N, C-alpha and C positions, 0 to 999 in steps of 0.2 A: 504494500500500500504506500503510494507516494504522498508526500506532504501536499503536493499540488493536485493530487488525483481527486476529482469531484466524486461525491457519492452518486451513484447511478440512479436514475429515476426522474419523476416528474418535477421534483423540487429543483434539481440541478438544471434541467432544461428550462424551467420557468425562470430561474434566477438569471441565466444567460440571456434569455429573451428580454426580460425586464431591463437588464443592464444595457443591452443594445438600444432599447427604446429610450432609456434615460439619456444616453449619449446623443442620440438623434434629436430628441426634444431640446436638449441643452444647446446644441448647435443652432437649432431653429429659433430659440427664444433669446439667446444672448449674443451680443456683439463681441464681448470679451469675457473670457473665463478667468476667474480669480482663484489661484491656488493658495490656500491658507497656510499649509505646512509644506513649504518648498523642499526642505531637507528630507522629510519623510517620502515625498513623491519622488525625489531624485534617487534615493537609495532603493526604493522598491523597483523603480525603473531599471536601475543598474543590476539589481538582483535578477530581474527577468531577463535582461540582456545577457548576463553571464550564464543563466540557465539555458538559454538558446544556444550559446556557444558549447556548453557542456553536452547538450543534446546532439549537436553536430559531431563533437569529438567521439561520443559514445554511440553514434548512429542510433539514437533512441527517439523514435517518433512519438512514443507515449509521453516522455518527459517534455518534448517540444509542445505537444498539444495541451498538456496539463498546465504548464507555466503560462502559455498564451491565454488560455481560458481564464486563469486566475488574474492575469494582468488586465484583461477586459473588464472583469468584475471590479477590480481595484479602481480603474479609471472611472467607471460609472458611479461607484459608491463614494469613494474618497474625494473625488474632484467635482464631477458634474452634479451628482445628487446634492452634496453639501452646498454647492454654489446656487442651485435652483431654490432650495427651501430655506437656506440661511438660518434665521433665528428660530424657525420651527422644527429644526432637524431632530432635536431630542424627543419632542412630543410625538412626531411622526414615527420615529424609529421604535420608541417604547410601545406605542399602541399598535404599530404594524407587526412587531414581533409577537405580542400577545394574541393578536387575531390569527396570525399565521400558524401558531401552535395548536389552535383548536382543531382544524381538520387533521393535522399531523398526529395528534394524540388519539383522535377518534380512529384513524387508520391503524395506529399501533395496537390499540386494545381490540379492535375488530380482527386484526390479523392474529393476535394472541400467540405469537411465536416464541417458544422457549428454546434456548440452546445452552448446553452445559449446566442445566438446572437454573438458569437465569432468564429473565424476561428480555427478549430482543426486539419486540415490536415488529417493525417492517424491515429490520436489518438482519443480517446473518450472524453478526457478532453482538452480544449484549453490551459490550463496552462502547460500541458506536452509539447505541441509544443513550447510554449514560453521558457521553460527551455532548450529544445533541441537546440534552436537557440543560446544559450549563448556560447556554444563551438565554433560555427562558428564565432561569433562576437569577441571572444577573439583572435582567429587566425587572423582575419582581422585587429584588433587593433595592433597586434604584427607586421604585415606586414607594417601597416601605420607608426608605430614607427621606423622601420628600414629605410623606405623611407625618412621620415622627417629628421632623424639624418644624413643620407647620403646627403640630399639636403642642410642642414645647414652647412655641412662640405665641400661643394663645389664640389661634384661629379656629373658627367654627368647630367646636368640639364634637358635636353629635355626628355630623357628616364625616368628619375625619376618623372618628371611632369606628363607624361602620366600614369605611374604606380600609382601616387598619385590620379589622377582623377578616374582611374578604381577602386581602392580599396575604395575610398570615395563613389562611387556608390554602391559597394558591402555592405558597412557599412549602407548606407541609406536603402538599400533593407532589410537587416537584421532587422533594426529598424522597418521597415514597417510590417514585418511578426510578430514581437513581439507585436507591437501595435494592429495589427489585431487580435491577439490571446487574447488580453485584459489581458496579464500576467503582473500585476503591479510589482511583485517582480523581475521578469526578467528585466523589463525596468529600475527599480531602480538599480539593480545590474550592468547593462551595463553602466548606468550613472556614477556609482562609479568607475568602471574599466576605463572608459574614462577619468575621473578626475585623476586617478592614472597615466595614460599614460602622461597626460599633465604635471603633477608634475615631472615625471621621465625625460621627455624631457628637462624641465627647469633646473633640477638638472644636467643633462648631459652637458648643455651649460657652466656650471661653471662660471656664471656671465659675459660671453663674450658678449659685447654689441650688435655687429652687428648680430650674429646668433640669439640672443634673440629677437632682433627687427624683424628679418625675421619670426621667429616663431609666434610672436604676430600678424603679418599681416596674416599669414596662418590661425591662430586660428580665427581671425575676419572673414576671408573669409569663413571658414568652418561653423561658426555660421550663417552667412548670407545665405549660401547655404541651411542649415537645415531649417531655417525660410521660405525661398522661397519654398522649397520642401513641407513643411507642409501646407502652405497657397495657393500655386499656382498649385500643382500637385493633381488632383482629388483623386487618390487612396491613397496618403499619407494623404490628408485632411480627408478623410472618416475614415481611420484607427486611426488617432489622435483623431478625435471626438468620435470614438467608445470607446477608452480607457479612454478618459476624462469623458465621460458619466458614465462609470463604477466607476471611482474614485469619482465622485459626489454622486453616489448612496451609496457608501460605506463610505462617509465622516462622517456620524453620528456615525459609529462604525469602527474606523480605524483598530483595531485588528481583526475585523470580527469573533469574537468568539474564537480567539486563546487563550486568557487569561483563558477562562473557561476550554479549553482542557488542557492547561499546569497545571492549578490548580488540575484538576482531576488526571493527571499523578502523580503529587507529593503526592496527598492524597492516591493514590492506590499503592504507591511505593513498589516494591518487589526487593530484592537484585539480583535475576536472571531474572527479568522482567516477562512479561506475554505472550510472544510469538508474532509472526508476525500477523498483522491485528487484534490484540486484542482490538483496539479502536473502532471496529464496535459495541462494547457494548454500546457506547454512540452515535452511528450513524455517525462516521467519519472514514475515511480510514487511516489517519496518524495524527501525532501531530503538523504538520506545523512548525516544527523546528527539524533540523537534530539531535541535541544532546538530546533533550527531547524525540525524537522518538526512539533513541537507548536505552535510559533509560527505556522506556516503553516496548520495544520488548525484549531486551537482558539483561538489568540490569546495575548495576553500573560499574563493571569491564570493559566490552566492551566500555562503554562511556568514561572512563578514558583513555583507550588504544587508542581509535580513536582520542581523543582530543590531546594526546601527539604525535600521528602519524602526525597530521597536523602541530603541533608546530615544530616537528623535520624537516619537509620540509622547514620551514621558516628560521631556524637557520643555522649557519655555512656555509654562502654563500660567505665569504670573498675571497676564492680561486677560485670561479666559474667564468666562462666567463660572461661578463657584460650582454650580450643579453640573456643568460640562466637565469640570475638573474631577468631580466625584465619580461620574460615569466613566471617565477615562481611566481612573484608578481601578475601578471594578474590572473593567475589560482587560487591562494590561496584567493585573494580578492573576486573573483567571487564565489568560493566555500563557503566562509564565508557569502557573501551577500545572496546567495540562502538559506543557512542553517538557516538564522535568522527567516524567516517567512514561509519557505517551507522545504522540505527535499531533500537531494542530491540523486536523483534517479540514477539508473544505466543508464547513457547516456554518451555522448562525454565528458562533463565536468568532470565526475567522472574518465573517462579514462585519461584525461589530468592531473588530480591530481596524478594518478599513474605514468604517464610519468615524471612529474617534481620531484616526490619523488625519482626517480632513476637517476637524472642528475649527470653527472661526476662533482665531487667537485674540480678537478684539472684543473686549468685554462690552463695549458700548453698542456693538452690533447685535449681541445675543441677549442682552438684558431686556 
């Protein structure tokens, strides 16, 4: 499985089609395209350029097709889409992701496919479903962050309390699907992003005692609700026991063979890589690490460019709208979390990385 390889099916085809429509509309509607994050755009373009060279060196048409498809989506989302919607980008993305997951989850539970004793939904591998749920969970956490901040600042308490309850249920459901899929990396990633949200809320309170006290009570209530859901709700309890059992089985070998794969990649190092799916030579589909996988497939230069691309998203946010900064933190933390022990497949999370890479750096334009 290549980093650039799209998940086959209607969602992939629809994403490519929408990307092409966005690019076309942008050309028709605008005389000038404004690139908000020039550095990120430059390094992702260089990443694609070097991947094309690598595909030529390795005579790998699959790598060529995958990187060009991903670049097309990057252009549409990071540059043209952000330029078209400007200050409404966050609301459109959050609501769009929430709506997109409704038919996706319906299809997953309708398919009801299990593999290796874990829920896989419409996918062959349960881990892929777990990774797919990260995008939804990030959006839910962003919604929860906005609601909590508004509540602590004294805005319409009744409406916000109802919204808080609804999105908390959505969060628990997302956790349920991830646990049911036995995706350990996804569960750990969501835990880290949730911790990041808590830290950012505390930071936003600026040591104000009363709002901080309210947040502590909310946090305790949320923890109690999670414990009650796991131990009292049958479906949550079964999902929790399922992923716990997998963790116990893997406890004797935490890395689950990943160190051997990484060692092999470094031993077989080639400046231009070895092409997509080259790790099937040792019986695995990918390197279980985004950066090591890029090194194996496309070589050193694409790896450097992709790493700098991610770094360029995280820097220079002093002039950004505060909520855009928070959303960017969630997305980058999640991307790095997944990248540690798995690879960043083409999915909603990868699209969200492209979205935040094109956020407007001017606070006055997004406020």
